[in-house]
Structures are given as C-alpha cells and as structure tokens.
C-alpha positions in Angstrom: 66.4 202.4 155.0 66.9 201.4 151.4 68.9 198.2 150.7 70.5 199.8 147.6 71.8 203.2 148.7 74.1 203.2 145.7 71.1 203.5 143.4 71.1 207.3 142.9 67.8 209.0 142.1 69.3 212.3 140.9 69.2 213.6 137.3 70.2 216.8 135.5 67.6 219.5 135.8 67.2 222.9 137.2 65.7 223.9 140.6 61.9 223.6 140.7 59.5 226.3 141.8 55.7 226.2 142.2 55.6 229.7 140.6 53.8 229.7 137.3 56.4 230.3 134.5 56.0 233.2 132.1 56.3 231.2 128.8 55.2 227.9 127.3 58.8 226.5 127.0 59.5 227.3 130.7 56.2 225.6 131.6 57.1 222.5 129.6 60.5 222.4 131.3 58.8 222.7 134.7 56.4 219.8 133.9 59.3 217.7 132.7 61.2 218.3 135.9 58.2 217.5 138.1 57.6 214.3 136.1 61.3 213.4 136.5 61.1 213.9 140.3 57.8 212.0 140.5 59.2 209.1 138.5 62.3 209.0 140.8 60.0 208.9 143.9 57.7 206.2 142.4 60.7 204.1 141.4 62.1 204.2 144.9 58.8 203.4 146.7 58.0 200.6 144.3 61.4 198.9 144.7 60.9 195.5 146.3 64.3 195.7 147.9 63.3 198.8 149.9 62.1 197.6 153.3 61.3 201.0 154.8 60.6 204.2 152.9 63.2 206.8 153.9 61.9 210.3 153.1 65.2 211.9 154.0 66.9 209.6 151.5 64.5 210.7 148.8 64.9 214.4 149.6 68.7 214.1 149.6 69.0 211.9 146.5 66.4 213.2 144.1 67.8 216.4 142.6 65.6 219.4 143.1 63.0 217.6 145.3 64.1 219.1 148.6 64.1 222.6 147.1 60.7 222.0 145.6 59.3 220.6 148.8 60.6 223.6 150.8 59.1 226.1 148.4 55.8 224.1 148.4 55.6 224.1 152.2 56.4 227.9 152.3 53.7 228.6 149.7 51.2 226.4 151.6 52.1 228.1 154.9 51.3 231.5 153.3 48.0 230.2 152.0 47.0 228.8 155.4 47.9 232.2 157.0 45.7 234.0 154.5 42.8 231.7 155.2 43.3 232.2 159.0 43.3 236.0 158.6 40.1 235.8 156.5 38.5 233.6 159.1 39.5 235.8 162.0 37.7 238.7 160.5 34.4 236.8 160.8 34.9 236.1 164.5 33.6 238.4 167.3 36.0 239.9 169.9 34.7 237.5 172.5 35.4 234.5 170.2 38.9 235.8 169.5 39.6 236.1 173.3 38.4 232.6 173.9 40.8 231.3 171.2 43.6 233.3 172.7 42.9 231.8 176.1 42.9 228.2 174.6 46.2 228.8 173.0 47.7 230.1 176.2 46.5 227.1 178.1 48.0 224.7 175.6 51.3 226.5 175.7 51.5 226.1 179.5 
C-alpha cells in the first residue's frame, strides 16, 4: 500500500482506446494520454515512500488507466482466440479429441 494515498495520480483527459484513430490530431491526443498515464505509473512505482506496489490503487487513481487496461485485455483476448482458432485448423481430429480429454480431466 502506498504511504501517500493523498497523492492523486489523475489528470484531465479523455478515455483511452487501443483503436487506431482516424486523424493525426486524434493520434497525437491518444499518444499524449498514454504518455500521461505512463508517467503517472512511473512516478508511483519510483516513489521511495511506496513500500508495496498496489495495482488496484494505480487503476483507481490514474484517470483512464482502468478503462485502457480493460480494453487492452479484451483486445488481447480476441487476438488469442483468433490464434487458437487458426491453430486448431492445423490439428487432426485425433489430436483435438486428446486435447478435449485433457481439458475434461483438469476440470474434474
């Protein structure tokens, strides 16, 4: 937990997205917002008074970070699902059945 919870990390910027913006100005705004969030995180983790890094604190007190993280995780999940689908096409029926059995065993 941070020693200085009163030190707020939030700023004034819009919600972040990992979607590529349509124009240069929007891209610059997005880069500035990501830089602001990164600076807030780096300031927090480099603070000598912080004894233990509290990720929940960071997500709650850095404006836009939780939303960006949630969007990033969702995008990453979709990418992983696509990779799995592509990989499954390369497997034989027998290999797929073996995988299914392994999953069932782990669930029990």
